[in-house]
N, C-alpha and C positions, 0 to 999 in steps of 0.2 A: 591523518592516519597512516600509520605504517601497517605494513601486513607482513607476513610470511616471506623470507625470500625465495622459499620454494614451496611453491604451493602445488600440492599434488594429489589431495582428496576430490573425490566426485560423489555425487547423489548418495550412495549407498551409506556411507559413514553419517550423513544427515538422519536418515531414517532409521538406523538400528540404535545410534544414540537417543533419538527422540522415542522408538517404539520400546525399547528396553527401560526408559525411564517412564514410560505409561503405565507398562506391565511390570509394575515393580513391587515393594513391599507390602505394601497397601492390599495389591488381590490375594496375595497368598495368605496374610494374616489376619483382614479386617473384611474382606469380602463375605466371607460365608455369614459373622455377625451382623451385616448388614442386610441378606438376603433374610437371615432368620428373624431378626426384629420386624423389619417391614414386609415382608412378602414381596414375591417377584413383580406386582407392578408398583410398589411403591418403590423398590430399586431402581424399575425403569425410569420413575419419573424422575428419580436424582439422577440419573445417566444422561437423561435429557437434559435437565436443569445444566449440569456440568457442562454438558457438551453445547449450549446456549452461549457462553465463554470461550471455551477452547476451539471450536470449529471457526466462529468468526476472527478469532485470534488468529488463526492459523492462516484464515484468508487474508485478514489483514498483513500480516507479516512476510505473506508470499507476495501481495501486490506490491507494498513497500519495495522489496528485496529486489522486483524488475523493474523498478525506475530508477534504482539508483543502485552502483555497486557496494554492497555492505562488506565493509573491511571488518579489520580486526576488531572484535568486541561484540560482534552479533546485535543482540537486543537493545544494549547499552548504545553502540552506532546508531542505530535507526532512532532510536528516541533522543538522544543529543541533537541530533543533524536535524529533526524535526520542531524540536520545542526549544533549543537552542542549549548552549552548554551549563548554566546555570541549573537547570532544572534537569535536564539530561541526565547531570553528575549526581544532583541528588536520588533521582530513583536509580540511576547505576549503581552508586553506593548500596542502596536498601538491596538492589539485586543480587548485586555481588557477595553481601553478608548470605543473603539465602541460600546462595549456591553454595558458597562455603560451608555453610552449616548443614546443609543438606547430605554433604559427603559424610560427616558424623551420623548422620540421621540412619542414613543407608547402611552405614559400617556396622552399627548399634542392631540395624534390622537383620544385618546377614547374620550376626548371632543366633538369632532365632533358629536358623537352620540345624544349629546342633543341641536343641533341644531336647532328642532324645539321648545325647551324651550326658547333657546335664542332669537329667531325670535317672539316669543309670548308675552314675556317679550317687546322686541322694540315695536313690533305694538301695544299692548294693552295698556302696561304702560309706553312707553318710554323710557325705563331703557334701557341703553347698559350695559351690563354686561361682565366683561371680562372674557376669557373663565378660567382662575387663579381659579374663583371660585368654577370650580370643578375639575379641574386638581390637584391642592394642597389639598384638601380633597383626592381625590383619590390616590394619592402618598401615602399619610400620613397613610391610611387604607391599602393599601399592603405594605407598610414599615412595620408597625406593626402586619400584620399577618407573613413575611416571617421572621421577627427577632425575633417571638415568637415561629413560630413552624417551622420554615426551610420548606428544599423542600419537605420533607412528606405531608404537607397541600399543598404545590404548587401543588404536583402531583396529589392530590384529587380534588383541585378545578379545574386545567387542564382539566380533565375529564368531570366534568360538562359544563366547558365552550365551549370543542371541541362539545359537544353534541349541545349545543344553535347554534353554527356556521354552523354546517351539518344541522340543521334544518331551518336555514334562508336560505342557498342554495338549499336545496330541494324545500322550497317554492317560491323561484327564478326562478328555473329552471320551474315551475308548473305555474307561472302568464304567464299573457297575457295581450296585450295591443291591441288599434284600429292599431295602425301603422302595427300590425305584418299581418294583411290583403295583407299590398303592401310590405310586408319585402323583396321580392325578387329584390326588387330596391336598398336595399344597399349592394347584393353582385354584380348585374349588373353593375351597374351604379357606376362609379369611383371606382373599387374594391380596388386600392391602390391610393391614393390622398396626397397631400402636402409632398412630399417625402424629401422637403428640410429641413423639422422639423422633419425629422427621428430620428436621433441623439438627438435632444431636448427631444422627446417624450421619447427617449430609458432610457437617463439620468433620468427621472421623475419616471419612473416605473419600472427600473431595479430592486429596493429594493425588488419588489415583488416576486422576483424569490429566493432572498438570505433567508436564514434563514434554509436551507437543516441540517447545521451541528449545529445548536443550541444544539439538544439534548445529540453530542458529549460531552459536555461540564459537562454532569451528570455522565460521564465515572468514577469518583471514587466513585461513589454511586450504580453500577451495580451490578449486580450477576455476569452475564458472558457478560463483554465488548466485546469482541472478535464475540460474536454471535448475541448479541442486537444492535451494533453501525452499522453493515452492513444492516442487516434486517431491523432496524427503518428508518434509513438515507437513503437507496435506494429506500424503498419503499414509504417513505414520497417525495421525490424527483420526483418521476415518476409519483404519483399521483396528485402532484401540477400540473404537467406539462399538463397533461390530463384535469384536471379541469380548468386550464386557456385557453386552446382550447375552450373548450365548451362555458363557461364565454362570450368568445369574440363572440362566434357564438350566443348566446342568446341576447347579448346586439345589436348586428349589425340587428339582427330581430326582434327586441322589440322596438327602438327607432330610430328617425333621428337622422342625424349627430350634429344639432344646438343643440338639447336638450343632448345628450350626453355629447357634450362638455361644456354647460353651469352650468348644472345642477348636481353637485359632488357626490348626493345621489339619483343619476336617478334609481338605482337600487330598492328603495322604490317605485317608480312607477310602477315597473314591477312586484314585486312578491306579489303573496297572501299575504294579511294582511301585505301589504309592509311598511305602515307607520308605524308600530310597530317592526313586525322582522328584518328589514333590520338595523333600529337604533340597536335593540337588539347584531344582527349580527357583526355589526360593532363593538360595545362594545364589545362583546365576542372575537372577535379576536384580537383587540389591548389590553385589558387586557391580553389575555392568552399571547400575546406575550411578552408584559410586564413582566409578572409572568416568562417564560422562560429566556428572560435578565436578571432578576434580581436573579435567582435561577444559571445562567450560570458564570455569570460576576465575583461573588464573589469568584468561585469555580477558574477561571483562577487567579485572584489576589492572592487565597491563595496559589497556585502553585508555582507563583512568589515569593512569600515569603520563601516557603521553599525552594526554589532554590538561595535565596540570592543576588537578583537580586539588590535590591537597598542599596546605601551606606552604610546606618545606619542601626546597628545590630538590635536595639531595633523596628525598624521600620518592619525588616524580620520577627523577632520573633511575634510581636502582629499580623501580617497580615497572618501569618503561622499557628499561634494557632485556633484550632477548639473546639469546646464543648465537654466533657468529653465523652460523651457515643458515639455519632453519628458524632463526627467528622465537624459538622456543622459549617462553616467559618464564626462566629457571627461578628468580627472586621472587615473583610473583605467585608460584606453583608453592615455593617454600612457606610464604606468607600463609597461603590457602590450608596447608599441611597441618601449621602450627594452629592454626584456629581450630581445625578438622579434630587435631589430638586431642585441645583442651574438652570439647566436647565430647570426644569418644571416651576421656577417663572421667568425665562426671556420668555418664551411664545413661541418664534420661534428659531427653530434648524435647519431652513433649510441649510444655511450655512453650520453649522455644519454636519449636514445628508449627504452632498455630501462629505467631506473629509472622514466621518465614510465610504461611499461606495468605496473610492478607498481604507482604510486599509482592508475590508472585501474583495476586490480584489485581495491584496495583499495577504493574507492569502489563499485563494482559491488557486492563481497562485501558491504559495509555495508548497502547500500540494499534487498539480499536479506534479511539478516540481520533489518532492520528490520519488514520484511514478514513474518517466520516470528514474531516476538515478537510483533507485533501480532496474528496469528492465535492462538498459542499463548495470548496473555495474556486474549483471548476479552472485550475491555471493551466495554461496549455503547455507549459512543461510538464505536467504531472500524466505520464504517456505510461503505463505498467504495462507489459504485455501480460502480465496473469489481471484479470481484471474480477474482482468483490464488487458487491452494491453497498451503496451508503447505507439502507436500512440494517444490513448485515450488522455493518460493523457498529452503526447505533445500537443494536441489539446485544452487540457483545458488551458495548462498553456500559450499558444500563444495568444489564444483568451481574457484572463484576462488580459495581458498587452496591447493588442489592442484595448480594449473597455475600458480602464482605459483613455486612451489618446482620443478616440473616445468622450467618455461621456464628459471631462473635462480635458483638457491638465495642464491647470494652477494648479487646484487641484491635479493631478496626478503628478507634477512636486512636489508639497509644499508636498504630502505625502511621497514620496520618498526622498525628501531632510530632513525633519524632522526625519523618519526612520534611515537614515545614520548619521546625529547627533547624537542619541538617542545610535545607534550602537559604534560611535567612543567613548563615552562617557563610555558606558558598557565595553567596550576593555581595557581603562583605568584603571578602576577599577577593572576586572577580566582579568589581564594579561596573566594568567595560564590556562585560560579556552581554549578548542580545538574551531577550527572555521569550516571553509569552507572543508577542507580536510577530515572531520570526514564521511561526505557523496560522496564526489567527487571522494575518493580515488580508489575505486572500479570500477565507470564509465572512468576514466584516465588509469586504469590496462586494462580496456578490449581496450580502443582504441588505446594504446600502443601496445597491442597483433597482434591487426588488423594490425596495420601499418607495423610492422616486418615482420609478415605473408606475407603481400604484398610485401613489398620490398625485402625482403629476405636476406640483405647483412647488414642491420642497425644494430648496436650493442645494447647490451642488459645494459640498465641502470636502470630502474625503481626496486625499492622492495616493495614488499607486506608483510603486518603483518598477516591478516586472512588468514585462510587454506584455499588453493587450491590446486587441484591435479597437480602437474607441473612433468609429466613425461618422462622419456628420454629412448629411446631403442637403442639398439645397434644388428645389426645381420649381417651376410654376404649372406642370403636368400631371399633378396629383390624382386628377380624374379623368385623363386620355390614357394612362397604362399605368400599372402596380409592378413591374417587373423590378426598378430600383427599390420598393417597399420589401417586395419579396426578399432580395439580397440582403438589405439591411435586417430581415427577420431571421435567416439564416446565420448572419454574421452573428447576432445578439442573442441568439437563442441560450448558450452557454456560456461560453468562451468571452465573450466579446459586449460591444456597447455600442447602440446606435441611435443616432438623432435625425431624424424625417423632419426639415424646414421647406414648409410651402413658401413660395415667395409671393407678394404680393407687390406687384410695381407699383410704385407712387409715393408720394409724400405723406408724412404722416398727418392725419387729420382724424375729426371725428368720426367721419365716415368709415375711412380706411381701418381705423381702429375698431368699429363693429363690424365691419366685413371678417377682420382676422379673428375676430372672437368667434362667429359664426362657421368661419372655415375649421377654426379648432376643434369646436365640439364636434363637427363632422369627421374630423381626421382621429380624434380619440374614438369614434363609435365603430371606423374602419377597423382600427387597432383590437378593438374587442371583440368585435366579429371572429377575425383571423387571430385571435389569441396569440397576438404578437407582444415581444418584449420591447419594442421601438419605442421611444419617448420621440413624443411627437410636438411640433410646434409651429408658429408662424413668425414672418419676419417682415416687415413694409420697408421700402427699400427703391429708390427711384432708378436703380440700373441694375443689371446683373454682378458688375464690376464690384459695385458697391457693397451690394450683400455678401459677395464673398469675403471681402476686407472686414464687414463685420463678422461673418461668421467663425473666422481664422482664429478672429479675437475671444470667442467665447468659452466658457470652462464646459468641460464636459459634463453630462449629466450624472456621472460616478463620482464628479469633484477631481478627477485627474484629468488631463489637456488632453485635448481631442489629437489625434496623429494623422488621421487619415480622412481624405477630403474624396469624396465620390460625388462624380458626375455622372449623367445619365443624356442619352437622346436616343430617338428614335430613327431607327436603320433605314426604313422606308422613307422618312422625310427629314433627314438629318438637319434640319434649319436652325438648330441651335448648335451645332458642332464649331461653327467658327468661333463664337464666342467664348467656347470651352477652351480651344487652342489659344486665344489669346489669352484667356486668363491664367492660364496653368503656371505660368512663371511667378504669378503674384502666390499661390498655393506653395510653389516652390521655394517662393523665399522664406516662406514662414516655417521651412522645414517638416512640411505636411508631405506623407505618402499620398499618393493621388492615383485611384481607380476610376477609370472610364468605362462605363457601361453602356454597350449596344445594346438598345431592347429588340427583340423582334417581338414577331404577333405568333411564332412558332409556339406550340406544345412543347412544355418542359421534359425532357425527359429523363427522369430522376435515374433509371435504370442504367441507362448508358455512361453515368456516372460525371465527373468532372474531367477535362481533358486538360491539361499544362504544356503548353510548348516554350520549348528552351532554345535560347541560341547561344553563339558565343559571347553575345552583348550584354546575355541576363547575367553578368558577376554580382550584381547588386539586386537584381529581383527576382532570381532563382529560390531563396528562401522563404521569402512574403510570400511569393504565389502557392509556396507547398505548403504555409504555415495556413492562409486562406483558404486552401482547399480542405485542409484539414478539420478548419474550424466551421468551414459550411458543411461538411459531410455528417459533422456532429446532428445536425436537424433532424428529427424525425422522416422528413419529407424525401431524405439522400440515406434512409437506412439501407434500402437495396443497391445502391449505387458504389463505386468505387473512385478511385486515383488514378487516370492514365497519366502516364509521361512522356512526351515525344521530344527526344533532345536531338536536332538538326546540328551536325557536326562535319568539318572536313575528313575525309576516309582514313587518316591516317592518325587523327585525335580521338577517332571514335571510342578505342578502347579503355584510354585513359580516362576520358569523359563518364564512359558507363562506369568504370571502377570507384571514381568520385562519388557519382551519384549513391551508387549502391554504397558504398560505406557512409554517406551522411545518412539516407533510408535507415540503415541497421542502427546505428549510434545514436540516431534522433529517435528510434522507436516508435517509427512512421508506420501507420498502417498501408504500405504500398507494396503490392506484391511486384516480385522482379518481373513476374510475366508480363506486368504492365508496365514496364520501361519499354519502349521502343525507339531504337539507334536509327536514325535517317542520315544517308549520307547525303551531302549537300550537292546541289546539281546547276551546274551554272546557266544551263539551259530552262530551268524550271525554277519559278518564284516560290517562296516559301507560302507565300498568300495562296497558292492553288494548291498545296499539299494540305493545308488547314483547313479548306474547303472541302476538300476529297475527305479525308480520313477524320474529320469531327461533324461531319455532316448531321450527324443523330445526337450528339453531346446534347447533355442537359446543361452543360455552362463550359465555355472555351477560355481559359486565362492566356494570354499573350505579355509579355513585357515590353517596354518601350523606354527608350532615354529622351532626356528633354531636348536634348541635341537635334533629334528627329523631329519632334513638333516644330522647331525653328526653321528648319530647311525643308518639310515637306507639309507641315501644316494640316489642315481637316484631311487632306488625301490618305494620311497614312492609317487613318480609321475606316477607311471604306473599302469594298469591294469584298467583305463577307458577307454575300447575301444568302451563299448555301449552308450557312451553319445557323446556328438558333442566339439565344445569349452569349454577345462576347463581350470579356472582361479585360480591359486592357491598364496593366499594372505599372507601376514607377515606385521603385522603392527609394526613399531620399539617403539612407542609410542601408547597410546589408545588416538583415535581422539574423541572431545568433538563434541555433538550434541544440539545446544540450542533449 
């Protein structure tokens, strides 16, 4: 997906585009009707219900935007890169039409600001002028400005318009009426009325709460979308939420129910200088919304063209083309303007506006569903810097679907059927493009894991392409120490998978089989007591070597192949360290990452966190150690802990090493503070082992990388001599892991 050659916008355009769309035509024209019909608390309930969709959507889009760079196309880019291009294109086309027709909707609403002029012409001259007298020239002026100057002018005009909008709201809150003297009756008498019309009113004013994602469409023109989108979108959504509550309060205290229902410009009777400032504010809000839509819609269409969504190559090429210097979507803007002109000329888009609302709801529900599935899938690659909660996203998705059918069941069905047909046509045209499995895979993977841990006896079927740690441990010391079991529990709590196998040495016989069944039941009870997600099992084998040979051929409990073999020994009495060293080559030959845990009798000091020691030999190990640290830190036991990195290097290479490490942490969105990176100069007269014993004596867990060649030359000795630290995990990666 390409983006503008010159990315120049910051957070302000995102915020102003969103807030000006939120505080739009419905606020000035229909909000008084809603308050007059339902009363303050009835409208307050509508505001709360509406924001049960919009706030989770704002959080979801902010979360997704900080996990990946959102390029041109905004919401469409996020949806298509999450659900796949076929489904993304289906929703994207609906989204684009909604945005394009919204331009016409706002321009027509803009003409209502001239109601005093139309009334004057009717009363004084007997001339009934059609609204197109204003709307068509306004659309023409807007079109010329956008085509000639592009988004840059749109943003500049946006600032002026938002200033007018703010001024109109301030003067509205400053105003008072004679009704204000008896305003208490507005709350005390019939605080909630006409509840049988609740969903009818909701359908009328729900578009007032939408628009918070309008600024996301500028993603391709932003300097830093990962920063600007969350700040601008969330701030605008919360600001709109608060402003609407205060406006409802002001209305109920300033006018009677009859006036609120009958006069669509009732705010002009309340505000200071309302006969001028409210029509001006209405004009500002509607034209700003129109500007926002006419800036965003072409960028969605341009992104659709870049993805070759349409069946004709020439159409895709024409729509994708941007102007040379700025990549302004001139052709896509021209198409958008033509569509808008058609509906402005018709003069009535009420019916279209209802199905537009349905498409917006589908978009919002999709964004919330993407966030929920990413939380549920728990991929280590999903590390957004802005964090929502899975239940917030789930509420947003459920409420979007619920309100679709409560607002208008017929239009909800029409919208769904239309999008289904678009999807089928798109899938027929693009048969090789991926579909739902692109985002559901991790979620199904986690569901499969949880079911198998719960059932214990279920067979392993699924496969997983992206990297998750799938660790398997074999030990005959299950009752002597549980450090290794704890480590597997930390790894498999959320992101990884763990299999704990107790070794029973001997040949398979009736007695050893009975013994294995008894041990297995005891292990299951132990796992339940610790509330662990580790899968436990037993293995009967005549030797340690034969047991390892069997284990490395076992399928993982999740259906994917095991990829990490965990050994463990007691640091006080390392009697099995020699056989671990002897069998390392067996695991290495099977392309397993290998971790060797030196168990200590020290209490695990979780607050001191995880210490990761890096040397120049760790070019393959470094990413694996950091990923394992990140995954372990996700367990509740470590919620107060942190990752601290010690990098040992020659003096002349320290700055280069520090810069590379800082870049890795920043680009990988890893929760490691730069203050927790300590560069240590390599000293000829001092061993690294002594440094580790000194600096990591209080660490909850210490990680040290090693190479296979070291075991060949040094044997078990390389794992000894770390008596002053607690648990130590030696890490060897068979290949370098990628941190995206």
